N, C-alpha and C positions, 0 to 999 in steps of 0.2 A: 576226033577221032585223033588228030595230033599228040592229045594226051594218052592215050591207049599205046600209040605207038611208041611216045617216049617211056612209057613206065614200062612195055617188054624190053626195051633196051635195058634202062636201068635196071630191073630185076635183074638180067645175065648176067650185067657185070657185077652187081652186088652179090650173086651168088657164087660167081669166081672167086671174089675177095671172101667172103666169108661174112660179110657185115651184116647183111639183112639176110643170112640163112634162114632165121626164123619165118621172115616173109617168106622166101622160095620153097 
C-alpha cells in the first residue's frame, strides 16, 4: 500500500510542476 500512497503524492506534485502532465 505504501507504493500507492507515494504514487498519489508524486502524481499531485508532478501535476503541479506540469512535468507529468501526460500521466496526470
